[in-house]
C-alpha positions as CSV (number, residue, x, y, z in Angstrom):
1,M,20.1,6.6,47.7
2,A,17.9,7.5,51.0
3,F,18.8,8.6,54.1
4,N,16.7,6.7,57.1
5,G,13.5,6.9,54.1
6,F,14.3,10.5,52.9
7,A,14.6,11.5,49.7
8,P,18.1,11.9,48.9
9,D,17.4,15.9,48.1
10,F,15.1,16.6,50.9
11,V,16.8,19.5,52.9
12,H,17.2,21.5,49.9
13,R,13.7,21.4,48.9
14,S,11.9,24.8,49.7
15,I,8.4,26.3,48.7
16,P,8.1,30.0,48.5
17,A,6.4,31.7,51.1
18,P,6.4,35.9,50.2
19,D,4.4,36.5,53.2
20,L,6.3,35.7,56.0
21,T,9.0,37.3,58.0
22,I,12.5,35.7,58.1
23,E,11.5,35.4,61.8
24,Q,8.2,34.0,61.4
25,V,9.8,31.2,59.8
26,V,12.2,30.5,62.2
27,E,9.7,30.9,64.7
28,V,7.9,27.8,62.7
29,G,10.9,25.8,62.3
30,V,11.1,25.7,66.0
31,T,8.1,24.4,67.0
32,F,7.8,22.0,64.8
33,A,11.1,20.6,66.1
34,H,9.7,21.2,69.6
35,E,6.3,19.1,68.6
36,A,7.9,16.5,66.8
37,L,10.3,16.3,70.0
38,K,7.6,15.4,72.5
39,A,6.1,13.1,69.6
40,H,9.2,11.5,70.0
41,V,9.3,11.1,73.9
42,N,6.2,10.2,74.0
43,A,6.2,7.4,71.7
44,F,9.9,6.3,73.3
45,S,8.0,6.4,77.0
46,E,5.5,4.5,75.8
47,I,7.5,1.8,74.8
48,R,9.5,1.9,77.9
49,R,6.5,1.4,79.6
50,T,5.0,-1.6,77.7
51,D,8.6,-3.0,78.2
52,R,8.3,-3.5,81.7
């Protein structure tokens, strides 16, 4: 059964990244999380502005 449209094995997928350090992988993950939050806040702000 899918969770919010994601494949059930979503968190188990991985790709090889032999040239990256753990620190680089964590930095990319944090960057993507911040960008996703900013996009969410911006989208939510747009919805709230049009609801008035």
